[in-house]
C-alpha positions as CSV (number, residue, x, y, z in Angstrom):
1,M,0.0,0.0,0.0
2,R,1.3,3.5,-0.8
3,I,0.9,5.8,2.1
4,A,1.9,9.5,2.6
5,V,2.1,10.8,6.1
6,L,1.8,14.6,6.2
7,G,3.6,16.0,9.2
8,A,6.9,14.9,10.7
9,G,6.1,15.8,14.3
10,A,6.3,13.2,17.1
11,W,3.0,11.4,16.2
12,G,3.4,11.4,12.4
13,T,7.0,10.2,12.6
14,A,6.1,7.5,15.2
15,L,3.2,6.1,13.1
16,A,5.4,6.2,10.0
17,A,8.0,4.2,11.9
18,S,5.4,1.7,13.0
19,I,4.1,0.9,9.5
20,A,7.1,1.6,7.2
21,A,8.2,-2.0,6.9
22,R,4.9,-3.1,5.4
23,H,4.1,-0.3,3.0
24,E,5.6,2.1,0.5
25,L,5.7,5.1,2.8
26,L,6.7,8.7,2.3
27,L,6.9,11.1,5.2
28,W,6.4,14.8,4.6
29,A,8.1,17.5,6.7
30,R,7.2,21.2,6.4
31,D,10.8,22.1,7.1
32,A,13.3,21.2,4.3
33,A,16.2,21.0,6.8
34,Q,14.3,18.7,9.0
35,A,13.4,16.4,6.1
36,E,17.0,16.2,5.0
37,A,18.2,15.5,8.5
38,I,15.7,12.7,8.9
39,G,16.7,11.1,5.7
40,R,20.4,11.4,6.5
41,E,20.5,10.6,10.2
42,R,17.5,8.2,10.4
43,R,16.3,10.2,13.4
44,N,13.8,13.0,14.2
45,A,16.0,14.7,16.8
46,R,13.5,17.5,17.6
47,Y,10.4,15.4,18.3
48,L,11.7,11.8,19.0
49,P,15.2,12.1,20.3
50,G,17.0,8.9,20.7
51,I,14.7,6.9,18.4
52,E,16.4,5.3,15.3
53,L,13.9,5.3,12.4
54,P,13.6,2.5,9.9
55,A,15.7,2.8,6.7
56,S,12.5,2.3,4.7
57,I,11.1,5.7,5.7
58,A,11.7,8.2,2.9
59,C,11.2,11.9,3.9
60,T,10.5,14.9,1.7
61,A,9.7,18.6,2.1
62,D,7.8,18.6,-1.2
63,L,4.1,18.4,-0.4
64,D,3.1,17.8,-4.0
65,A,5.5,14.9,-4.2
66,A,4.0,13.4,-1.0
67,L,0.5,13.8,-2.3
68,A,1.4,12.3,-5.7
69,H,2.9,9.3,-3.9
70,A,-0.4,8.5,-2.4
71,R,-2.4,9.2,-5.5
72,D,-0.2,6.8,-7.5
73,G,-1.6,4.1,-5.3
74,G,-5.1,4.6,-6.7
75,D,-7.9,3.4,-4.5
76,D,-5.4,1.8,-2.2
77,G,-3.4,5.0,-1.7
78,L,-3.7,6.5,1.8
79,I,-3.0,10.0,3.0
80,V,-2.5,10.4,6.8
81,I,-2.6,14.0,8.1
82,A,-0.4,14.3,11.1
83,T,-0.4,18.1,11.5
84,P,-1.9,19.9,14.5
85,M,-5.6,20.7,14.2
86,S,-4.7,24.1,12.9
87,G,-3.3,22.6,9.8
88,L,-6.1,20.1,9.0
89,R,-8.1,22.4,6.7
90,E,-5.1,23.4,4.6
91,M,-4.0,19.8,4.2
92,L,-7.5,18.7,3.2
93,G,-7.6,21.4,0.6
94,R,-4.2,20.5,-0.8
95,A,-5.3,16.8,-1.1
96,A,-8.1,17.7,-3.5
97,G,-8.5,15.0,-6.1
98,H,-7.2,12.2,-4.0
99,G,-9.3,9.1,-4.8
100,G,-8.1,6.9,-2.0
101,G,-8.6,7.1,1.7
102,L,-7.7,9.9,4.0
103,W,-7.1,9.8,7.8
104,W,-6.1,12.4,10.3
105,L,-4.4,12.0,13.7
106,C,-5.1,15.5,15.1
107,K,-7.4,16.0,18.1
108,G,-9.3,19.0,19.0
109,F,-11.5,21.8,17.6
110,E,-10.5,24.3,14.9
111,A,-9.9,27.5,16.8
112,Q,-11.4,29.9,14.3
113,T,-14.6,28.0,13.6
114,G,-15.1,25.6,16.6
115,L,-15.4,22.7,14.2
116,L,-14.3,19.1,14.7
117,G,-12.3,17.3,12.0
118,H,-15.2,15.5,10.4
119,E,-17.1,18.9,10.2
120,I,-14.1,20.5,8.5
121,A,-13.9,17.6,6.0
122,R,-17.6,18.0,5.3
123,E,-16.9,21.7,4.3
124,V,-13.6,21.2,2.4
125,A,-13.6,17.7,1.1
126,A,-17.2,16.3,1.1
127,H,-16.4,13.8,-1.6
128,F,-13.4,12.3,0.2
129,R,-13.4,8.9,2.0
130,V,-12.3,10.1,5.4
131,G,-11.8,9.0,9.0
132,V,-10.0,9.7,12.2
133,L,-7.4,7.6,13.9
134,S,-7.3,8.1,17.7
135,G,-6.9,6.5,21.1
136,P,-4.5,6.4,24.0
137,S,-1.1,6.7,22.4
138,F,2.0,8.6,23.4
139,A,4.1,8.9,20.3
140,L,7.3,8.0,22.0
141,E,5.9,4.6,23.0
142,V,4.6,3.9,19.5
143,A,8.0,4.7,18.1
144,R,9.6,2.3,20.6
145,A,7.1,-0.4,19.3
146,Q,5.5,-0.7,22.8
147,P,2.0,-2.3,22.6
148,T,-0.6,0.3,21.7
149,A,-4.3,0.1,20.8
150,L,-6.0,2.6,18.6
151,V,-9.5,3.1,17.0
152,A,-10.1,4.0,13.4
153,A,-13.4,5.7,13.1
154,S,-15.2,6.4,9.8
155,A,-18.7,6.2,8.4
156,D,-17.2,4.3,5.4
157,E,-17.0,0.6,6.3
158,A,-14.6,-0.2,3.4
159,L,-12.2,2.5,4.6
160,R,-12.3,1.1,8.1
161,E,-11.2,-2.2,6.8
162,Q,-8.5,-0.5,4.7
163,A,-7.2,1.1,7.9
164,V,-6.8,-2.3,9.5
165,A,-4.7,-3.4,6.6
166,A,-2.6,-0.3,6.8
167,F,-2.0,0.2,10.5
168,H,-2.7,-3.1,12.4
169,G,0.6,-4.8,13.3
170,D,2.6,-6.7,16.0
171,A,2.8,-3.6,18.3
172,L,-0.1,-1.6,17.1
173,R,-3.6,-3.1,17.5
174,L,-6.4,-1.5,15.6
175,Y,-10.1,-1.5,16.5
176,T,-12.8,0.1,14.2
177,S,-15.7,2.3,14.9
178,A,-18.6,3.8,12.9
179,D,-18.8,6.8,15.3
180,P,-16.3,9.4,14.2
181,V,-18.2,12.1,16.1
182,G,-17.7,10.4,19.5
183,V,-14.1,9.5,18.7
184,E,-13.3,13.1,17.9
185,V,-15.2,14.6,20.9
186,G,-13.3,12.2,23.2
187,G,-10.0,13.2,21.6
188,A,-10.7,16.9,22.1
189,V,-12.2,17.0,25.5
190,K,-9.7,14.7,27.2
191,N,-7.0,17.2,26.6
192,V,-8.9,19.8,28.6
193,I,-9.6,17.4,31.5
194,A,-5.9,16.5,31.5
195,I,-5.0,20.1,32.2
196,A,-7.5,20.0,35.1
197,T,-5.9,16.8,36.5
198,G,-2.5,18.3,36.1
199,I,-3.6,21.3,38.1
200,A,-5.0,19.1,40.9
201,D,-1.8,17.0,41.0
202,G,0.4,20.1,41.0
203,L,-1.5,21.4,44.0
204,R,-1.1,18.0,45.7
205,L,-4.8,17.5,46.2
206,G,-4.4,13.7,46.3
207,L,-5.5,10.6,44.5
208,N,-9.1,11.0,45.5
209,A,-9.3,14.3,43.7
210,R,-7.6,12.8,40.7
211,A,-10.1,10.0,40.5
212,A,-13.0,12.5,40.9
213,L,-11.7,14.7,38.1
214,V,-11.2,11.8,35.6
215,T,-14.7,10.5,36.4
216,R,-16.5,13.8,36.2
217,G,-14.4,14.7,33.2
218,L,-15.7,11.6,31.4
219,A,-19.2,12.7,32.3
220,E,-18.7,16.1,30.7
221,M,-17.2,14.5,27.6
222,T,-20.1,12.1,27.3
223,R,-22.7,14.9,27.7
224,L,-21.1,17.0,25.0
225,G,-20.7,14.0,22.7
226,L,-24.3,12.9,23.0
227,A,-25.5,16.5,22.2
228,L,-23.4,16.4,19.0
229,G,-24.8,13.1,17.9
230,A,-22.3,10.6,19.2
231,R,-23.0,7.2,20.7
232,A,-22.7,6.8,24.4
233,D,-20.7,3.5,24.3
234,T,-17.9,5.2,22.4
235,F,-16.9,7.1,25.5
236,M,-16.2,3.9,27.4
237,G,-13.8,2.9,24.7
238,L,-10.2,3.7,23.6
239,S,-10.9,7.2,22.4
240,G,-13.0,8.1,25.5
241,L,-12.0,6.6,28.8
242,G,-8.8,5.1,27.5
243,D,-7.4,8.3,26.1
244,L,-8.6,10.3,29.0
245,V,-6.9,8.1,31.6
246,L,-3.6,8.1,29.6
247,T,-3.6,11.9,29.0
248,A,-4.7,12.9,32.5
249,T,-2.3,10.6,34.4
250,G,0.7,10.0,32.1
251,D,3.8,12.2,32.6
252,L,4.4,12.2,28.8
253,S,1.2,14.2,28.4
254,R,1.8,17.7,27.4
255,N,-1.6,18.8,28.5
256,R,-1.0,17.3,32.0
257,Q,2.3,19.2,32.1
258,V,0.5,22.4,31.4
259,G,-1.7,21.9,34.5
260,L,1.2,20.9,36.7
261,Q,3.2,24.0,35.8
262,L,0.2,26.3,36.1
263,A,-0.3,24.9,39.6
264,Q,3.3,25.9,40.4
265,G,2.5,29.5,39.7
266,R,4.0,29.8,36.2
267,S,2.2,31.9,33.6
268,L,0.6,30.3,30.6
269,A,3.1,32.0,28.3
270,E,6.0,30.6,30.4
271,V,4.5,27.1,30.3
272,L,4.0,27.1,26.6
273,A,7.5,28.4,25.9
274,S,9.0,25.6,28.1
275,L,7.1,22.8,26.3
276,G,8.3,23.4,22.8
277,H,5.4,21.3,21.5
278,V,1.7,21.9,20.9
279,A,-0.6,21.2,23.8
280,E,-4.0,21.1,22.1
281,G,-6.0,21.4,25.2
282,V,-4.8,25.0,25.7
283,Y,-6.2,25.9,22.3
284,S,-9.3,23.7,22.5
285,A,-10.6,24.6,25.9
286,A,-12.5,27.8,25.0
287,T,-13.9,26.2,21.9
288,V,-15.1,23.1,23.8
289,L,-16.9,25.4,26.3
290,A,-18.4,27.6,23.6
291,R,-19.8,24.5,21.8
292,A,-21.2,23.2,25.0
293,Q,-22.8,26.5,25.9
294,A,-24.4,26.7,22.5
295,L,-26.0,23.3,23.0
296,G,-27.1,24.0,26.6
297,V,-24.6,21.4,28.0
298,E,-23.0,22.3,31.4
299,M,-19.2,21.6,31.6
300,P,-18.0,23.0,35.0
301,L,-14.6,21.4,34.8
302,T,-14.0,22.8,31.4
303,A,-15.2,26.2,32.5
304,A,-12.8,26.2,35.4
305,V,-9.9,25.3,33.1
306,C,-10.8,28.2,30.8
307,A,-10.8,30.5,33.8
308,V,-7.3,29.4,34.8
309,L,-5.9,29.6,31.3
310,D,-7.3,33.1,30.9
311,A,-5.9,34.1,34.3
312,R,-9.4,35.0,35.6
313,L,-8.9,32.5,38.5
314,T,-5.9,31.0,40.2
315,P,-5.7,27.2,40.2
316,A,-6.5,27.2,43.9
317,A,-9.5,29.5,43.4
318,A,-10.8,27.3,40.6
319,V,-10.7,24.2,42.8
320,Q,-12.5,26.1,45.6
321,R,-15.2,27.2,43.2
322,L,-15.8,23.6,41.9
323,M,-15.9,22.2,45.4
324,Q,-18.5,24.9,46.5
325,R,-21.0,23.9,43.7
326,E,-24.3,22.7,45.0
327,A,-24.8,18.9,45.4
328,K,-26.5,17.2,42.5
329,P,-27.5,13.6,41.5
330,E,-24.6,11.9,39.9
331,A,-26.5,11.3,36.7
332,S,-27.6,14.9,36.2
333,R,-26.6,16.9,33.1
334,S,-24.3,19.1,35.2
C-alpha cells in the first residue's frame, strides 16, 4: 500500500516508523532542513530524540510529491494527516482530487470555527473517503514499538477495513468504529480534562481528587458528545475513557504538564515556551466550552480550566469554586 504521512512531528513520525516495513511510505516534513536530517540521520532529533527510524522511511519537504505518492496508489493509496488541528483544513484542501482514503491524527476543535475534524472535512472535502485515527497513544511509546491500541473511526466501512490493513501490526492493535463524532469529541475534551488533572496533582490535592476529576471529566465528555450526535458507548472505549486516563495521568502528556506547571504559579506563556510542542487542550478549551454552551450542556470542569488559562482564576480558586458547587444527583446533566 502506498501511504503518505503529512507531518513529521512526534506522532506522524512514530506512526510512520510503526508501519514503514509493510508499505511504500513517504513522510512529509514542512521544514526542508528537518526532512534532509531525517533522511540522512534516520532520526527525528527534535520530536523523538534517541529513536532510530527504519531505513525504509523516505522523507521529503515537497508536499506535492508526497500527495502524488499516495495518488499513485489509486484506490489503495492513503493520506495520513499528522499536523496539529490548525493545519487540517489546509491539508484537506491540498489533497483535493485524491481518490483513496484519508485519515487524520489530530485531536481538538478548529480554533477559528469551533469545528471538529469531520465537520471541517464536510466543508472542504465532502467527496473524500475520510476517517479519524485516535486513542491512548504517546508517540514515544509507539516509536519504541511498545504495545498500543487505537481506534479507526469512519462512516465508510470499506475505509475502516483498509485502515486495519494499513495500520494493524505486531505492536499496534487496531479497532474500528462507525462513530467518528464520538471519537473526535473524546480526543478533544480529554486534553482539557488532562489540564485540570495536572492542576490538581500540581496542587497535591491527592488521588481522591484525581479520580473524581477523571470520572467527572468523562461525564462532561459524554454529555457534549451525545449532544453532538455521538454514541454513548464510544466514551467507554479507547478514544474516550482510554485516552482520558492516559492523558490525565501519564507524565508524557503535554496537557497534563501544562496543568502541573500552572499549579506551580507559572504563567501560561512561560509554560508554553518551556514545552516546545503543541498542547492542544490550551487551544481547544475555550472552543469546547463555547460549543457546550451553545448546546445547553454544562461543563463546569472545562469552564474552570478556561478561567485558569485566561488568568481569571488562580488554580486554587478554581478548585475552591468547583468544590462549592451545590450537590447534585450523579446522573444529572451538570
